[in-house]
N, C-alpha and C positions, 0 to 999 in steps of 0.2 A: 250150721255155720261153717264156712270154708276157712281153713287156716291160712293166715297171711304167709305168702312164700318168702323164703329167706333170700334177700337180695343184697349182694355184696357190691359196694362201689369201690373199685380199685383205681388208684391214681398212680400211674407210672411216672417216676421222677428220678432219673439217674443224675449223677453229679458231674458228668464229664462234658457238658456243653462246650463246644468250641466257638461258635459264632458269638454267643453272649455268655461269658464265664459265669458259672453258678446261677444260671438264668432262673431256675425254679424257685429260688428264695430271694431273688433280687426284688427291690421295691417296684411295684407296678401300680401307678395311680394311687399310691398311699399304702399299699399292702403287699406282702410277699405274693408273687405270682401264684405260687402253690395254693395259697389260701382261698382263691376264687373257686377252685375245683373242690377243695375240701368242704367249704361252706355249702356249695351246691349239693354235695352228697348228703351232708348232715341235715339240710333243710328239706330234702325230698321225702315225702311221706312214705313212699314205697321202699326206700332204702333202709335196711336194718343194721348195716355195719359199713364203716368207711375205713379203708386201709390204704396206706401209701407204701408202694414198693420202691425202695431206693437202696443204693449201695453206699450212700453218703451219710455219715453220722450227723453232720450239721443240718442237712435236709430233714433227716428223721426227727431231730429236735424241734425244728420249726413246725413240722407236721403235727407233732404232739401238742405243741402250744395252741394250735388251731383246732384241736379236738379229734384228730385222726389217730388211728392205731398204727403202730409200726412193730408188729410182733416178730418180724424177721428182717434180716438184712439181705438184700439181693446179692447173689454171688457176682464177683467181678466179671466172670465169663458171660453174664447176662446183662452187662452194662457197657457194652462196646458201641462204637459208632454204627456198626452194621448189625446190631442185635435187632431182630424183629419182635413184634409184640407177642406172638403166639407163645414162645417159650417162657416169656415173663409171666404170662397168665397161667401156664401149666405149672410153673414153679410155685406160684402163690397158692394155687388150689391144692397141689400135692403137699406142700408144707402144712397148710391148715388142716387137711385131712389127717395127716400123720401125727401132728403134735396136739391138735385140739379136737379131733374127730368132728370137724366143722365141714358141712357139705351144703353150700347154698345151691338154690335152683337157678338163679340168674346172677350174672356178674355184669356190672355196668362200668365201662371204661370212660374215665373222665381225664382227658389230656390237659395238663396245665397250660399248654400253649394256645388253647382256645378258651380263654377265661370269661368271655362275654356270653353267658347262657341266659336265655329268656326264662322268666319265672314259670315253673310248671313243666319245663321241657323233659326233665328226667322222668317224672311220674308219667307223662304222656307216652314216652318211649317204652317204659316197662309195661304199662297197660296195653299198648299195641302188641307187644311181643306175647303177653299172656293170653290175649284174645285170639291169637292165630297159632294154634299148636304146631302147624307145619313149618312155621318160620324158625330159622336158626338164629336170626339176629335182626335187630332194628337199628338202622344207621341214620344219623342226621345228615340231611342234604340241603343244598340251596340251589337255585337256578344257576346254571353255569354262566360265568361271565363271558366266555367265548364259545361259540358253537363249533364242535369238532367237525361238522359236515363242511365247514369252510377251511379246513386245515389240509396241509399237503405234506407228502414225503418228497425229499429232495435227493436225487441220485448223487452220491458223492463224486462220481467220476464225470458224468456228463452234465450235471446241473439240471437235468430234465425233472419236472415235477409230476407227481401222480397223486390223485386225491386220496386222503386218508380213509374216508368212508364213502360208501355208496348208499343211495336211498332208492328203494324200489318205486318205480313210477316217476321219478324225477331224474332225467338223464344227466343233468349237470347241477348237482346240489350246491356246488360252490358258487354258481351264478344265480341261484334262486333267492327270492326274498326270505329273510330270516323267519317271517311269520309262517311260511309254507313248510318249514323244516320241522322234523320231530323235536319235541322239547327234550332237553338234556339237563342233567343235574350233576353237581359236584359234591362229593362227600366231604364233610367237615370233621373236625375233631371234637365237636361239642359233646356228643354222646354216642355210645354204642351199647345197646342192651343185648346181651348175648346169653343164650341158654348154656348152662355149664356142660350139658351133654354134648353140645356142639363142639366145645373145646376138647373134652376128654375122650369122646367116642369117635368124633370125625376128624380130630386134629385140625380144626379150623376156627377162626374167629367170626366167621359169617355163616357157614353151612351152605346148603344148596338153595335155600329160599331166604332171600334178604329183603326185608321191607324197609321202605324209606319213611322218614318223618321229616316234613318240611320245616325249614327254619327261615325266618325273615332274613334276607341277605344283609341287612344292616348289622347283624350280629356276627358276620363272617370275619373272624380274626384268626390268624395263624402267625405266631411270633417266631421269627427265625433270625432277624437282623436287627441291629440297633435302630435303623430307620423304622422298621415295623413297630418297635417298642414306642417310639415317640408318637407315631401316628395314632396308634391304638390307645395310648394314654389320653390323648386329646379327645378321642371318641368317648371314652369312659367319663371324662370330666365335663364334656360339653354337649353330648348328643341326647341326653335325657332318656336313655334306653331303660326299659323295665327289665333289668337283669338281676340275677342273684348276686348280691354285692356284699362283701365283708364290711363295707362302711355302714351298713344298717345295724350293726351291733353297737348301739348307742347306750351310753350310761347317763342316767338322769342327774340333775343337780342333787347333791347330798341334802338330806332333810335337815341336818344341823351342822352347816359348814363352820369351820373354825378359822379358815384363812383364805383370802382371795389374793392371788398373785397376778400382777399385771405387767405385761410388757409396756414399754413407753411409746416408741415411735410406731405410728399406725394404730395405736390403741387409745392412748391419752391424747394423741395428736392425729392430724389427718395424713400423716406420713410425708408431708412436705417440709422443707426447711428453707428459710429465707436468709440470704447472706448479703451483708452490706459490704461497702468498699474496704472496710477494715478487716473483713473476714469474720466478723461477729455474726453468730447464728441466732435465729429466732424461729419459733414454731407457732402453729395455731392450735388452740385447745378449745374444749367445749365447757363453758362455765358451769352448766348444771351438773356436770360430772361430780364436782366437788360436793354439792349438796347430797347427791346419792351416796357418796363415800362416807360423808359424815353420819348419815342416818344408818348406814351399814355398821359402822364402828360403834355407834350408840346401841345397836342391837347385839353387840358382843362378838362381831366378826372382825378379826384382824385383817389389815390390808398391807401389802408390800409390793413395791415396784422393783422388778428385776430387769436390768437393761444392759445391753452390750455397749451402749454409747458412753463416752467419757466426757462429752461436752458439758460445760457448766449449765446449759439451758435445762438439762434434765433435773439437776439438783435444784435449780431455781424454781422450776414449776412445782416440784414435789414439796419443797419447803413452803411454797405459797399455800398449798392445799393440805399441808401438814401430813404428808405421806412419807414413811420411811422408805429409803431407796438404797439398793445395792447396784452400783453401776460399774461399767468397765468389765463386765463378766464375759469371758471368752467361752466358758463351758457352763451354760445355764443349768443343765441337768445336774452336774456335779455340785454346783452351788445350792441348788434347790434341795438336793438330798441332805447336804450338810445343815441347811437351815431347819429342815423338818426334824432332823435328829437332835439338833441343839435345842430346839423349842419343844421337843417331844410331842409333835403334832401328828396325829393319825393321818396318813396320806389320803384315806378315803374321805376325809373331811375338808379337803383342799380343792379349791376351784382355780383353774388357770385360764387367763384370757390373753390370747396372742393373735398374731396375724400372718406370720411368715415362717419360712422353713427352719429358721434357727430356734423356733419355739417347739418344734416337733419332738425333740428328745425329752421335753418336760411332760408331754401329754400322758405317757404311761405311768408317770410317777404320782399322779393326782387322781382324785375321785371323779372329776369331771373336767374335760378340756373344752374350752369355748373359744370361738373365733368371731371376729367382727364381720360385718356383712361383706366388706370388700377384701377379705383375706385372700392370699394366694390360693389357687385351686388345690395345691398339694396339702396345704394346711387345713383347708375346709374339708377335704376328703377324710382326714384322719380325726377331725374334731368330733366330739359328742354332740355339739350344738353349734349352730350358726345364728348369730343375732341378726335382727332386721336393720339395725343402725350401723353406719360406717364408723371406722375409727376416727376420733376427733369430731364426730357429729352425734354424740350421745350414746355410743355403744356401751360405755362404762356405766352410765346412768341406767340404761336399759337392763344391764345385768344386775346391778345393785337392786333394782326394784324387783326383779325376778327372784333373787335370793331372799329378800325380805318377805315376799309373798309366800315362798316355800317354807319359811320359818313361821308363817302364820301371823306376821306383823301387818297391822292395818296401815296402809300407806297414807291414809288421810288423817291419821291420829298422831303422827309424829311431827 
């Protein structure tokens, strides 16, 4: 039997980002940017340990919340704008050797700014490195978007251009069809699997023999600007990529829920409001929701509506279906905490149903966070469950029936 090699995943995450302040822990498509790299390391079968190297206490705290270790803080001298990667890795390996007598054979670099990683990529990179003893590193690459054989140098004084590269056998590669030119690849930040001996003995993050591992260019992401951020959030939420995603850490419905908390607009209604000439508002609701709620309460589950709205239509609808309501709530999370403390309800026995970003602070406070089918993407990304029915079109009834089934109640006998 061959012993499994010790593989350290190192996530470099300094705190001094200028383009996007505190970029590494900023919310990206529902989760801290840093979480994507940490989760990728933790889920890789070949990785035996995940460490975040940072100079920032807040980043370290978030890293630990997501399961990474932060056994040391990176010195400020290694957290500057012009700091290269090599000394960061040398520092981490030296600290671990001195303080823990820890000596991995392979270190995997996972850059937070390349969060979209295909499932299995890290294990494939490590396996490729281990299968080729002469290789010092395996680096992720994608086909280059622009071919350098069609690039030029521009003389600063005369403006005369000269080709950047030459190709043997092709006298003017810049005039040649793209298909006739050598294939070129662009290195990405998705993964670098590096032999530790390459770092410590050769003073390099690559060594003399570097192998590439191809990545689907759809996963090519490098976040440096706010525009990058918005564009790649859209990609995560809409492209259907099979990526390592923190959002797959879902919590199930509690087996014995004590309380169901509902948002109003977009949950008990279809999120539209009708206004007549006097300014009076009305909404559209789903009549069968009330039957589901009645059956849920008969089974011993309390129900409460928590709404930011102050309009009388909220109270009128809740009175109609005999639901207690707390409305005009600016801080839903604070009010929910107070309600749970006052009623002495275990948060793990609470289910929350929402649809919008003002519901997000409540999600971590309950045992299971659920959204309607037409919830905003940011809410759907962070929820534990997404229903098949839209708000105001039976979503509440759907969830009631699911909870009753979870409790073992025969829906046909009530």
